[in-house]
Structure formats: structure tokens, C-alpha cells
DRENPA-3360 file (N, C-alpha, C; in nm, 2 decimals, always signed):
BEGIN
1 = MNYKEMAE = +0.09/-0.12/+0.00/+0.00/+0.00/+0.00/+0.09/+0.12/+0.00 ~ +0.07/+0.21/-0.10/+0.15/+0.33/-0.10/+0.09/+0.44/-0.02 ~ +0.15/+0.56/+0.00/+0.11/+0.66/+0.09/-0.03/+0.72/+0.05 ~ -0.05/+0.73/-0.08/-0.18/+0.79/-0.12/-0.29/+0.69/-0.09 ~ -0.27/+0.56/-0.11/-0.37/+0.46/-0.07/-0.39/+0.46/+0.08 ~ -0.28/+0.47/+0.16/-0.29/+0.48/+0.30/-0.37/+0.60/+0.34 ~ -0.35/+0.71/+0.28/-0.42/+0.84/+0.31/-0.57/+0.82/+0.29 ~ -0.61/+0.76/+0.19/-0.76/+0.73/+0.16/-0.82/+0.65/+0.27;
9 = LVKGWVEE = -0.74/+0.55/+0.31/-0.79/+0.46/+0.42/-0.81/+0.54/+0.55 ~ -0.70/+0.61/+0.59/-0.70/+0.68/+0.72/-0.80/+0.79/+0.72 ~ -0.81/+0.86/+0.60/-0.91/+0.97/+0.60/-1.05/+0.92/+0.64 ~ -1.08/+0.80/+0.60/-1.21/+0.74/+0.64/-1.22/+0.72/+0.79 ~ -1.11/+0.68/+0.85/-1.11/+0.67/+1.00/-1.13/+0.81/+1.07 ~ -1.06/+0.91/+1.01/-1.07/+1.04/+1.07/-1.21/+1.10/+1.06 ~ -1.28/+1.07/+0.94/-1.41/+1.12/+0.92/-1.51/+1.04/+1.02 ~ -1.49/+0.91/+1.04/-1.57/+0.84/+1.13/-1.55/+0.89/+1.27;
17 = AGDLLRES = -1.43/+0.92/+1.31/-1.41/+0.98/+1.44/-1.48/+1.11/+1.46 ~ -1.48/+1.19/+1.35/-1.55/+1.32/+1.36/-1.70/+1.29/+1.38 ~ -1.76/+1.19/+1.31/-1.90/+1.16/+1.33/-1.93/+1.13/+1.48 ~ -1.84/+1.04/+1.54/-1.86/+1.00/+1.68/-1.85/+1.12/+1.77 ~ -1.76/+1.21/+1.74/-1.74/+1.33/+1.83/-1.86/+1.42/+1.82 ~ -1.92/+1.44/+1.70/-2.03/+1.53/+1.68/-2.15/+1.46/+1.76 ~ -2.17/+1.33/+1.75/-2.28/+1.27/+1.82/-2.26/+1.28/+1.97 ~ -2.14/+1.28/+2.02/-2.11/+1.28/+2.16/-2.15/+1.42/+2.22;
25 = LQNTSLKV = -2.16/+1.52/+2.14/-2.20/+1.65/+2.20/-2.34/+1.66/+2.25 ~ -2.42/+1.55/+2.22/-2.55/+1.54/+2.27/-2.55/+1.47/+2.41 ~ -2.44/+1.42/+2.45/-2.43/+1.35/+2.58/-2.42/+1.45/+2.69 ~ -2.52/+1.45/+2.78/-2.53/+1.54/+2.89/-2.46/+1.49/+3.01 ~ -2.42/+1.36/+3.01/-2.35/+1.30/+3.12/-2.21/+1.26/+3.09 ~ -2.14/+1.34/+3.01/-2.00/+1.31/+2.97/-1.91/+1.31/+3.09 ~ -1.83/+1.21/+3.10/-1.74/+1.20/+3.22/-1.61/+1.28/+3.19 ~ -1.58/+1.38/+3.27/-1.47/+1.47/+3.26/-1.38/+1.46/+3.38;
33 = EEKTNPSD = -1.25/+1.45/+3.36/-1.15/+1.45/+3.46/-1.04/+1.55/+3.44 ~ -0.98/+1.60/+3.55/-0.87/+1.69/+3.54/-0.74/+1.61/+3.53 ~ -0.65/+1.66/+3.45/-0.52/+1.60/+3.44/-0.41/+1.67/+3.53 ~ -0.37/+1.78/+3.48/-0.27/+1.86/+3.56/-0.32/+1.98/+3.63 ~ -0.43/+2.03/+3.59/-0.49/+2.15/+3.65/-0.64/+2.16/+3.60 ~ -0.72/+2.25/+3.65/-0.86/+2.26/+3.61/-0.89/+2.29/+3.47 ~ -0.79/+2.35/+3.40/-0.81/+2.38/+3.25/-0.75/+2.27/+3.16 ~ -0.68/+2.17/+3.22/-0.62/+2.06/+3.15/-0.71/+1.93/+3.17;
41 = LVTEMDKS = -0.80/+1.91/+3.08/-0.91/+1.81/+3.10/-0.89/+1.69/+3.01 ~ -0.95/+1.58/+3.05/-0.96/+1.46/+2.96/-1.10/+1.40/+2.98 ~ -1.16/+1.36/+2.87/-1.29/+1.31/+2.88/-1.29/+1.16/+2.83 ~ -1.40/+1.10/+2.86/-1.42/+0.96/+2.81/-1.40/+0.95/+2.66 ~ -1.44/+1.06/+2.59/-1.43/+1.06/+2.44/-1.29/+1.07/+2.40 ~ -1.20/+1.15/+2.47/-1.06/+1.15/+2.44/-1.01/+1.01/+2.43 ~ -1.04/+0.93/+2.54/-0.99/+0.80/+2.55/-1.05/+0.70/+2.45 ~ -1.18/+0.72/+2.42/-1.25/+0.64/+2.33/-1.20/+0.66/+2.18;
49 = IEAFYVEK = -1.18/+0.79/+2.14/-1.14/+0.82/+2.01/-1.00/+0.77/+1.99 ~ -0.91/+0.79/+2.09/-0.78/+0.73/+2.08/-0.78/+0.58/+2.06 ~ -0.86/+0.51/+2.14/-0.87/+0.37/+2.13/-0.92/+0.33/+1.99 ~ -1.01/+0.40/+1.94/-1.06/+0.38/+1.80/-0.95/+0.38/+1.70 ~ -0.86/+0.49/+1.71/-0.75/+0.50/+1.61/-0.65/+0.38/+1.64 ~ -0.62/+0.35/+1.76/-0.52/+0.25/+1.79/-0.57/+0.12/+1.74 ~ -0.70/+0.09/+1.75/-0.75/-0.04/+1.70/-0.74/-0.05/+1.55 ~ -0.76/+0.06/+1.48/-0.75/+0.06/+1.33/-0.60/+0.04/+1.29;
57 = IRAHFPDH = -0.51/+0.11/+1.36/-0.37/+0.11/+1.32/-0.32/-0.03/+1.35 ~ -0.35/-0.09/+1.46/-0.30/-0.22/+1.50/-0.35/-0.33/+1.40 ~ -0.48/-0.31/+1.35/-0.53/-0.41/+1.26/-0.47/-0.40/+1.12 ~ -0.44/-0.28/+1.07/-0.39/-0.26/+0.94/-0.24/-0.25/+0.93 ~ -0.17/-0.20/+1.03/-0.03/-0.18/+1.03/+0.03/-0.23/+1.16 ~ +0.03/-0.36/+1.19/+0.07/-0.41/+1.32/+0.22/-0.39/+1.35 ~ +0.30/-0.36/+1.26/+0.44/-0.34/+1.28/+0.47/-0.19/+1.32 ~ +0.38/-0.10/+1.30/+0.40/+0.04/+1.33/+0.39/+0.07/+1.48;
65 = KIYGEEGT = +0.47/+0.17/+1.52/+0.46/+0.21/+1.66/+0.35/+0.32/+1.68 ~ +0.30/+0.34/+1.80/+0.20/+0.44/+1.83/+0.24/+0.52/+1.95 ~ +0.22/+0.66/+1.93/+0.25/+0.75/+2.04/+0.12/+0.84/+2.05 ~ +0.04/+0.81/+2.16/-0.08/+0.88/+2.18/-0.08/+0.97/+2.30 ~ -0.17/+1.07/+2.30/-0.18/+1.16/+2.42/-0.23/+1.09/+2.54 ~ -0.33/+1.00/+2.52/-0.40/+0.95/+2.64/-0.35/+0.81/+2.68 ~ -0.24/+0.76/+2.62/-0.19/+0.63/+2.66/-0.05/+0.60/+2.61 ~ +0.02/+0.52/+2.67/+0.15/+0.48/+2.62/+0.14/+0.34/+2.56;
73 = YDEINDLD = +0.15/+0.34/+2.43/+0.13/+0.21/+2.35/+0.26/+0.14/+2.32 ~ +0.36/+0.22/+2.28/+0.49/+0.17/+2.25/+0.60/+0.25/+2.31 ~ +0.71/+0.19/+2.34/+0.83/+0.27/+2.39/+0.89/+0.34/+2.28 ~ +0.89/+0.47/+2.28/+0.95/+0.55/+2.17/+1.08/+0.61/+2.22 ~ +1.19/+0.56/+2.18/+1.32/+0.61/+2.22/+1.40/+0.68/+2.11 ~ +1.35/+0.66/+1.99/+1.40/+0.73/+1.87/+1.29/+0.74/+1.77 ~ +1.33/+0.79/+1.65/+1.23/+0.81/+1.55/+1.24/+0.71/+1.43 ~ +1.31/+0.60/+1.46/+1.33/+0.50/+1.36/+1.20/+0.43/+1.32;
81 = GFIWVIDP = +1.18/+0.39/+1.20/+1.06/+0.32/+1.16/+0.94/+0.41/+1.14 ~ +0.82/+0.34/+1.14/+0.69/+0.41/+1.13/+0.64/+0.44/+1.27 ~ +0.60/+0.56/+1.29/+0.54/+0.60/+1.42/+0.42/+0.69/+1.39 ~ +0.31/+0.65/+1.45/+0.18/+0.73/+1.45/+0.17/+0.81/+1.57 ~ +0.14/+0.94/+1.55/+0.12/+1.03/+1.66/-0.03/+1.07/+1.66 ~ -0.09/+1.05/+1.78/-0.24/+1.07/+1.79/-0.27/+1.18/+1.90 ~ -0.36/+1.27/+1.86/-0.42/+1.36/+1.95/-0.57/+1.35/+1.93 ~ -0.64/+1.27/+2.00/-0.78/+1.24/+1.97/-0.88/+1.36/+1.98;
89 = IDGTLNYV = -0.86/+1.45/+2.08/-0.93/+1.57/+2.08/-0.83/+1.68/+2.12 ~ -0.80/+1.77/+2.03/-0.71/+1.88/+2.05/-0.80/+2.00/+2.08 ~ -0.80/+2.05/+2.21/-0.89/+2.16/+2.25/-1.00/+2.10/+2.33 ~ -0.96/+2.00/+2.42/-1.06/+1.94/+2.51/-1.14/+2.03/+2.59 ~ -1.08/+2.14/+2.64/-1.15/+2.24/+2.72/-1.26/+2.30/+2.64 ~ -1.23/+2.33/+2.51/-1.33/+2.39/+2.42/-1.44/+2.29/+2.40 ~ -1.40/+2.16/+2.38/-1.50/+2.06/+2.35/-1.60/+2.05/+2.47 ~ -1.55/+2.06/+2.59/-1.63/+2.05/+2.71/-1.72/+2.17/+2.73;
97 = KQKSNFCS = -1.65/+2.29/+2.72/-1.72/+2.41/+2.76/-1.79/+2.48/+2.65 ~ -1.74/+2.47/+2.52/-1.80/+2.54/+2.41/-1.87/+2.45/+2.31 ~ -1.84/+2.32/+2.31/-1.89/+2.23/+2.22/-1.85/+2.28/+2.07 ~ -1.74/+2.34/+2.06/-1.69/+2.39/+1.94/-1.54/+2.42/+1.95 ~ -1.47/+2.46/+1.84/-1.33/+2.50/+1.84/-1.24/+2.38/+1.90 ~ -1.26/+2.26/+1.84/-1.17/+2.15/+1.88/-1.15/+2.07/+1.75 ~ -1.05/+1.98/+1.75/-1.02/+1.90/+1.63/-0.97/+1.77/+1.68 ~ -0.96/+1.68/+1.58/-0.90/+1.54/+1.61/-0.78/+1.53/+1.51;
105 = MLALFKDG = -0.67/+1.48/+1.56/-0.54/+1.49/+1.47/-0.47/+1.36/+1.48 ~ -0.40/+1.33/+1.36/-0.33/+1.21/+1.35/-0.21/+1.24/+1.25 ~ -0.10/+1.18/+1.27/+0.02/+1.20/+1.18/+0.10/+1.07/+1.18 ~ +0.16/+1.04/+1.06/+0.25/+0.93/+1.05/+0.39/+0.98/+1.01 ~ +0.49/+0.93/+1.08/+0.63/+0.96/+1.05/+0.70/+0.83/+1.01 ~ +0.80/+0.84/+0.92/+0.89/+0.73/+0.89/+1.03/+0.78/+0.90 ~ +1.10/+0.73/+1.00/+1.24/+0.77/+1.03/+1.25/+0.92/+1.05 ~ +1.15/+0.97/+1.12/+1.15/+1.11/+1.15/+1.10/+1.21/+1.05;
113 = EGVLAFIN = +1.06/+1.16/+0.93/+1.00/+1.24/+0.83/+0.85/+1.22/+0.82 ~ +0.78/+1.33/+0.82/+0.63/+1.32/+0.81/+0.58/+1.28/+0.68 ~ +0.50/+1.17/+0.67/+0.45/+1.12/+0.54/+0.30/+1.14/+0.53 ~ +0.23/+1.14/+0.64/+0.08/+1.16/+0.63/+0.04/+1.25/+0.75 ~ -0.06/+1.33/+0.73/-0.11/+1.41/+0.84/-0.25/+1.45/+0.82 ~ -0.33/+1.45/+0.93/-0.47/+1.48/+0.93/-0.51/+1.57/+1.04 ~ -0.59/+1.67/+1.01/-0.66/+1.75/+1.12/-0.80/+1.76/+1.08 ~ -0.89/+1.71/+1.17/-1.03/+1.72/+1.14/-1.10/+1.83/+1.22;
121 = DVIHEDVY = -1.14/+1.94/+1.16/-1.21/+2.04/+1.22/-1.36/+1.99/+1.23 ~ -1.38/+1.93/+1.35/-1.50/+1.84/+1.36/-1.63/+1.92/+1.34 ~ -1.65/+2.04/+1.40/-1.78/+2.11/+1.39/-1.80/+2.16/+1.24 ~ -1.70/+2.20/+1.17/-1.72/+2.25/+1.04/-1.71/+2.14/+0.93 ~ -1.68/+2.01/+0.98/-1.67/+1.90/+0.89/-1.57/+1.92/+0.78 ~ -1.46/+1.98/+0.82/-1.34/+2.00/+0.73/-1.23/+1.91/+0.77 ~ -1.19/+1.83/+0.68/-1.07/+1.74/+0.70/-0.96/+1.79/+0.62 ~ -0.85/+1.84/+0.69/-0.73/+1.88/+0.63/-0.63/+1.76/+0.63;
129 = YSVQGEGV = -0.57/+1.73/+0.52/-0.48/+1.62/+0.52/-0.37/+1.64/+0.42 ~ -0.26/+1.57/+0.44/-0.14/+1.59/+0.34/-0.08/+1.45/+0.33 ~ -0.02/+1.43/+0.21/+0.06/+1.31/+0.17/+0.20/+1.37/+0.13 ~ +0.30/+1.31/+0.18/+0.44/+1.35/+0.15/+0.45/+1.37/-0.01 ~ +0.49/+1.50/-0.04/+0.51/+1.53/-0.18/+0.39/+1.55/-0.27 ~ +0.27/+1.55/-0.20/+0.15/+1.56/-0.28/+0.06/+1.69/-0.24 ~ +0.12/+1.77/-0.15/+0.05/+1.89/-0.11/-0.05/+1.87/+0.01 ~ -0.12/+1.97/+0.04/-0.22/+1.98/+0.15/-0.36/+2.00/+0.09;
137 = YCNERRLE = -0.46/+1.93/+0.15/-0.60/+1.94/+0.10/-0.69/+1.97/+0.22 ~ -0.80/+2.05/+0.18/-0.91/+2.06/+0.27/-1.02/+1.99/+0.20 ~ -1.07/+1.88/+0.26/-1.16/+1.79/+0.19/-1.10/+1.75/+0.06 ~ -1.16/+1.79/-0.05/-1.10/+1.76/-0.18/-1.03/+1.88/-0.25 ~ -1.02/+1.99/-0.19/-0.96/+2.11/-0.25/-0.82/+2.12/-0.20 ~ -0.73/+2.13/-0.30/-0.58/+2.15/-0.27/-0.56/+2.29/-0.23 ~ -0.48/+2.31/-0.12/-0.45/+2.44/-0.07/-0.34/+2.50/-0.16 ~ -0.35/+2.63/-0.18/-0.24/+2.71/-0.25/-0.13/+2.75/-0.16;
145 = PIEEHPLK = -0.01/+2.75/-0.22/+0.11/+2.80/-0.14/+0.08/+2.94/-0.10 ~ +0.14/+2.99/+0.01/+0.11/+3.12/+0.07/+0.23/+3.21/+0.03 ~ +0.19/+3.33/-0.03/+0.30/+3.42/-0.06/+0.36/+3.48/+0.06 ~ +0.49/+3.51/+0.05/+0.56/+3.57/+0.17/+0.50/+3.71/+0.19 ~ +0.49/+3.75/+0.32/+0.44/+3.88/+0.36/+0.49/+3.91/+0.50 ~ +0.51/+4.03/+0.54/+0.55/+4.07/+0.67/+0.44/+4.05/+0.77 ~ +0.47/+4.04/+0.90/+0.37/+4.03/+1.00/+0.28/+4.15/+1.01 ~ +0.33/+4.26/+0.97/+0.25/+4.38/+0.98/+0.13/+4.38/+0.89;
153 = EGLLAINT = +0.13/+4.29/+0.79/+0.02/+4.28/+0.69/-0.08/+4.17/+0.73 ~ -0.06/+4.11/+0.84/-0.15/+4.00/+0.88/-0.18/+3.99/+1.03 ~ -0.26/+3.89/+1.06/-0.29/+3.86/+1.20/-0.20/+3.77/+1.27 ~ -0.19/+3.77/+1.40/-0.10/+3.68/+1.48/-0.19/+3.59/+1.57 ~ -0.15/+3.46/+1.57/-0.22/+3.37/+1.67/-0.11/+3.33/+1.77 ~ -0.15/+3.33/+1.90/-0.07/+3.29/+2.01/-0.15/+3.20/+2.10 ~ -0.08/+3.12/+2.19/-0.16/+3.04/+2.28/-0.18/+3.12/+2.41 ~ -0.27/+3.08/+2.49/-0.31/+3.15/+2.61/-0.19/+3.16/+2.71;
161 = KMALSEME = -0.12/+3.05/+2.73/+0.00/+3.06/+2.82/+0.10/+3.16/+2.78 ~ +0.12/+3.18/+2.66/+0.21/+3.29/+2.62/+0.16/+3.42/+2.65 ~ +0.03/+3.44/+2.62/-0.03/+3.57/+2.65/-0.03/+3.61/+2.80 ~ -0.03/+3.51/+2.89/-0.03/+3.53/+3.03/+0.11/+3.53/+3.09 ~ +0.20/+3.45/+3.04/+0.33/+3.43/+3.11/+0.44/+3.50/+3.04 ~ +0.42/+3.54/+2.92/+0.53/+3.61/+2.84/+0.47/+3.73/+2.78 ~ +0.42/+3.82/+2.87/+0.35/+3.93/+2.82/+0.43/+4.03/+2.74 ~ +0.56/+4.05/+2.78/+0.64/+4.14/+2.71/+0.67/+4.10/+2.56;
169 = EAQQLIDE = +0.70/+3.97/+2.54/+0.72/+3.92/+2.41/+0.59/+3.92/+2.33 ~ +0.48/+3.88/+2.39/+0.36/+3.88/+2.33/+0.31/+4.02/+2.28 ~ +0.33/+4.11/+2.37/+0.29/+4.25/+2.34/+0.37/+4.30/+2.22 ~ +0.50/+4.27/+2.22/+0.59/+4.32/+2.11/+0.54/+4.26/+1.97 ~ +0.50/+4.14/+1.97/+0.45/+4.08/+1.85/+0.32/+4.13/+1.81 ~ +0.23/+4.15/+1.91/+0.10/+4.20/+1.88/+0.10/+4.34/+1.82 ~ +0.20/+4.42/+1.87/+0.21/+4.56/+1.82/+0.25/+4.56/+1.68 ~ +0.32/+4.45/+1.63/+0.37/+4.45/+1.49/+0.26/+4.40/+1.40;
177 = ALGVRLIG = +0.17/+4.32/+1.45/+0.06/+4.26/+1.37/-0.06/+4.35/+1.36 ~ -0.15/+4.32/+1.27/-0.28/+4.39/+1.26/-0.37/+4.36/+1.37 ~ -0.35/+4.24/+1.43/-0.43/+4.20/+1.55/-0.39/+4.07/+1.59 ~ -0.46/+4.02/+1.70/-0.42/+3.89/+1.76/-0.55/+3.80/+1.77 ~ -0.53/+3.67/+1.75/-0.64/+3.58/+1.76/-0.60/+3.46/+1.85 ~ -0.69/+3.41/+1.94/-0.67/+3.30/+2.02/-0.79/+3.20/+2.01 ~ -0.76/+3.08/+1.98/-0.87/+2.98/+1.97/-0.87/+2.88/+2.08 ~ -0.75/+2.84/+2.12/-0.74/+2.74/+2.23/-0.73/+2.60/+2.18;
185 = SAGLEMVQ = -0.69/+2.58/+2.05/-0.67/+2.45/+2.00/-0.55/+2.47/+1.90 ~ -0.43/+2.41/+1.93/-0.31/+2.42/+1.85/-0.34/+2.37/+1.71 ~ -0.42/+2.27/+1.69/-0.45/+2.22/+1.56/-0.52/+2.32/+1.48 ~ -0.62/+2.38/+1.53/-0.70/+2.48/+1.46/-0.62/+2.61/+1.44 ~ -0.54/+2.64/+1.53/-0.45/+2.76/+1.52/-0.36/+2.74/+1.40 ~ -0.30/+2.62/+1.39/-0.21/+2.59/+1.28/-0.29/+2.59/+1.14 ~ -0.41/+2.54/+1.14/-0.49/+2.55/+1.02/-0.51/+2.69/+0.98 ~ -0.52/+2.78/+1.07/-0.54/+2.93/+1.04/-0.42/+2.98/+0.96;
193 = VLMNRVSA = -0.30/+2.93/+0.99/-0.18/+2.97/+0.91/-0.18/+2.90/+0.78 ~ -0.21/+2.77/+0.78/-0.22/+2.69/+0.65/-0.32/+2.76/+0.55 ~ -0.42/+2.81/+0.60/-0.53/+2.88/+0.52/-0.50/+3.02/+0.49 ~ -0.39/+3.08/+0.55/-0.35/+3.22/+0.54/-0.46/+3.31/+0.60 ~ -0.53/+3.26/+0.70/-0.62/+3.35/+0.78/-0.54/+3.43/+0.88 ~ -0.43/+3.37/+0.93/-0.34/+3.44/+1.02/-0.20/+3.42/+0.96 ~ -0.11/+3.51/+0.99/+0.02/+3.51/+0.92/+0.12/+3.42/+1.00 ~ +0.10/+3.40/+1.13/+0.19/+3.33/+1.22/+0.12/+3.28/+1.34;
201 = YVTTPLQT = +0.17/+3.17/+1.40/+0.13/+3.11/+1.52/+0.25/+3.09/+1.61 ~ +0.25/+3.14/+1.73/+0.36/+3.14/+1.82/+0.31/+3.08/+1.95 ~ +0.39/+2.99/+2.02/+0.35/+2.93/+2.14/+0.46/+2.91/+2.24 ~ +0.41/+2.88/+2.36/+0.50/+2.82/+2.47/+0.51/+2.68/+2.43 ~ +0.60/+2.60/+2.51/+0.62/+2.46/+2.48/+0.49/+2.37/+2.47 ~ +0.48/+2.30/+2.36/+0.37/+2.21/+2.33/+0.42/+2.06/+2.32 ~ +0.34/+1.97/+2.34/+0.37/+1.83/+2.32/+0.38/+1.79/+2.17 ~ +0.44/+1.68/+2.15/+0.45/+1.63/+2.01/+0.32/+1.62/+1.94;
209 = WDIAPGYV = +0.22/+1.56/+2.01/+0.09/+1.53/+1.95/+0.02/+1.66/+1.92 ~ +0.05/+1.77/+1.99/-0.01/+1.90/+1.96/+0.03/+1.96/+1.83 ~ +0.15/+1.92/+1.78/+0.20/+2.00/+1.67/+0.23/+1.91/+1.55 ~ +0.23/+1.77/+1.57/+0.28/+1.69/+1.46/+0.21/+1.70/+1.33 ~ +0.08/+1.70/+1.32/+0.02/+1.71/+1.19/+0.04/+1.85/+1.12 ~ +0.04/+1.96/+1.20/+0.07/+2.09/+1.14/+0.21/+2.10/+1.09 ~ +0.30/+2.04/+1.16/+0.44/+2.04/+1.12/+0.46/+1.97/+0.98 ~ +0.39/+1.86/+0.97/+0.40/+1.79/+0.84/+0.34/+1.87/+0.73;
217 = MAQELGLT = +0.22/+1.93/+0.75/+0.15/+2.01/+0.65/+0.22/+2.13/+0.61 ~ +0.28/+2.20/+0.71/+0.35/+2.32/+0.69/+0.47/+2.30/+0.59 ~ +0.54/+2.19/+0.60/+0.65/+2.16/+0.51/+0.59/+2.14/+0.36 ~ +0.48/+2.08/+0.35/+0.42/+2.06/+0.22/+0.38/+2.19/+0.15 ~ +0.35/+2.30/+0.23/+0.30/+2.43/+0.18/+0.41/+2.53/+0.17 ~ +0.53/+2.49/+0.21/+0.65/+2.58/+0.20/+0.65/+2.69/+0.31 ~ +0.57/+2.66/+0.42/+0.58/+2.75/+0.54/+0.70/+2.71/+0.62 ~ +0.75/+2.79/+0.71/+0.86/+2.77/+0.80/+0.80/+2.73/+0.93;
225 = FTQRTGEP = +0.84/+2.61/+0.98/+0.79/+2.56/+1.11/+0.91/+2.52/+1.20 ~ +0.94/+2.60/+1.30/+1.06/+2.57/+1.38/+1.02/+2.60/+1.53 ~ +1.12/+2.58/+1.61/+1.11/+2.64/+1.75/+1.12/+2.79/+1.73 ~ +1.07/+2.86/+1.84/+1.07/+3.01/+1.83/+1.20/+3.07/+1.80 ~ +1.31/+3.00/+1.85/+1.44/+3.06/+1.83/+1.50/+3.03/+1.69 ~ +1.42/+2.96/+1.61/+1.46/+2.93/+1.47/+1.53/+2.79/+1.46 ~ +1.55/+2.73/+1.58/+1.61/+2.59/+1.58/+1.51/+2.49/+1.52 ~ +1.56/+2.38/+1.47/+1.47/+2.28/+1.41/+1.38/+2.22/+1.52;
233 = IDLMKKNA = +1.26/+2.17/+1.49/+1.17/+2.10/+1.58/+1.24/+1.97/+1.62 ~ +1.23/+1.94/+1.75/+1.27/+1.81/+1.80/+1.15/+1.73/+1.85 ~ +1.11/+1.63/+1.77/+0.99/+1.56/+1.80/+1.00/+1.47/+1.92 ~ +1.12/+1.46/+1.98/+1.13/+1.38/+2.10/+1.11/+1.46/+2.23 ~ +1.08/+1.58/+2.21/+1.06/+1.67/+2.33/+0.95/+1.77/+2.31 ~ +0.91/+1.85/+2.41/+0.82/+1.96/+2.39/+0.89/+2.07/+2.31 ~ +0.81/+2.15/+2.23/+0.87/+2.25/+2.15/+0.78/+2.38/+2.16 ~ +0.85/+2.49/+2.19/+0.78/+2.62/+2.17/+0.79/+2.66/+2.02;
241 = ILIANPLA = +0.68/+2.66/+1.96/+0.68/+2.66/+1.81/+0.65/+2.80/+1.75 ~ +0.70/+2.81/+1.62/+0.67/+2.92/+1.54/+0.64/+2.87/+1.40 ~ +0.52/+2.89/+1.35/+0.49/+2.85/+1.21/+0.44/+2.98/+1.14 ~ +0.50/+3.01/+1.03/+0.47/+3.13/+0.96/+0.53/+3.12/+0.81 ~ +0.49/+3.22/+0.73/+0.55/+3.23/+0.60/+0.70/+3.27/+0.62 ~ +0.79/+3.24/+0.53/+0.93/+3.26/+0.56/+0.97/+3.40/+0.60 ~ +0.90/+3.51/+0.54/+0.94/+3.64/+0.58/+0.89/+3.68/+0.72 ~ +0.77/+3.65/+0.75/+0.72/+3.68/+0.89/+0.80/+3.60/+0.99;
249 = HKEIVKTF = +0.84/+3.47/+0.95/+0.91/+3.39/+1.04/+1.05/+3.46/+1.08 ~ +1.12/+3.51/+0.98/+1.25/+3.58/+1.01/+1.23/+3.69/+1.10 ~ +1.12/+3.77/+1.09/+1.09/+3.88/+1.17/+1.06/+3.84/+1.32 ~ +0.99/+3.74/+1.33/+0.94/+3.70/+1.47/+1.05/+3.63/+1.54 ~ +1.14/+3.56/+1.48/+1.25/+3.49/+1.55/+1.34/+3.59/+1.62 ~ +1.35/+3.71/+1.57/+1.44/+3.81/+1.63/+1.39/+3.84/+1.77 ~ +1.26/+3.83/+1.79/+1.20/+3.86/+1.93/+1.25/+3.76/+2.03 ~ +1.29/+3.64/+1.99/+1.33/+3.53/+2.09/+1.48/+3.50/+2.09;
257 = IN = +1.56/+3.57/+2.01/+1.70/+3.55/+2.01/+1.78/+3.67/+2.05 ~ +1.72/+3.78/+2.08/+1.79/+3.90/+2.13/+1.83/+3.88/+2.27;
% end
């Protein structure tokens, strides 16, 4: 099975997971638990959707490793071989409190290179996906490469932790941009850059499953996706990320290396 055939198969899983998540919004007795703090939540659907993906992967690709947010399935000491990265619900707090602004994400790496990526904007029923060397799609529409432009000509997306804990740096960037936007889902924030709705997304350290699909898609679209200091992403650890068109990326990096 080649990567394009794999993408068609997995896209069906992602769409089915989206159906399950939309149905779950009618559940008035959803079980919700805290992880590290009151805003870091996990629900029975996080666990259920991840288990759904794991079952599919084990059945079709038994030799592949799996790295998921809600469970440890394989010991990942390096990036050798095929590794699936799963974020069943990105934006769980939004899922619980807003019933909107969340997504489900999945990515496949081979020897550290991203070969497949999926971000399902569940409420809007938009599935973003990419195949290595084949571009990025929203449903069946191929996304166009983004022309370089400075930050002053676009909007900026940041995460809440940066807005609260790194106010000086955040304010400096906000002053440069036309405005700032916060959604509360890394996956959907990255989609905003992929769609050229915002010019850049900057964050405090995020987990691998938070960024993996966007990282793969950004490379397909010619965007620059690095740590905030301009250093390459290290998929074996948390990364404070910067995704932007190359010109805006160069401008923003200066804020974090001075």
C-alpha cells in the first residue's frame, strides 16, 4: 500500500471519528476528569477516540509504533521506523465548555520524516490532510502555497499561556501585527496559518501530539515551522513553536534570540 492509498484509508477513520465526536456533543452526562490543572481536561471521548484509532492502526499496520496523548502504547526512544502520533481531541477544554473549536489529529512519520497528516475540524466537517510530496488538502480542495508577507500585513495567533506568562514578548509581536487571535486549539491555530487566515502562530512549549500534523502540512506548503528561536523542531521533546511564511518567520525569530 503506497502513501496515497494509506491516506484514503486513514481519511475514512478520521471522518468516522468526527461523526462520533459530533454525536457525543448530545451526551449530557459526559465523564470529565482533570489531568494537571482545572483547565487541562480529559474526557471519556478523548480515551474512546484514541482507542478507536489505535484499534484501526493495529489491525492494518501491526508493525507500526503508536504515540498517543492518552496512553503509552509503544516505547519511543528514537524516530526509527513508522510512528503514528495521535491527539484524539485537541482543544478538550473547548470541547467540554464550548462544544466547538476543537479538532482530532493524526500523523505518520517514517524515520523522523512526516509522510501523512490529518486535522479534522469536527464542527465544520473540514478534514485537512497531506501526503508527502502531494500537497495539502481541505476535503478535496488542494491548498495554494502562501505568498511571503511581513507580520504587519496579517494577524497573529498565540496560545493562552504565552499571552499570560510572556506578556512582554507577546505584546511586542501583537504591536507588529494587525491584530491577535486565540482559539485554544493548537491544531486549529495551525490550520489558520495553513489557510492564510493568520500570518503566524507562536506558542509556549507544546507536546509532540499537539504539533505533529501541522508540522507535516507546513512543510508541504512551503511554510517555515521551527522552534521560536529558529532551531529545528525536536519531535522527541516539547517545542515552543513558530509557524509562519518565511518572511514573517524571520521577523518573529528576532524577538526570541535577542
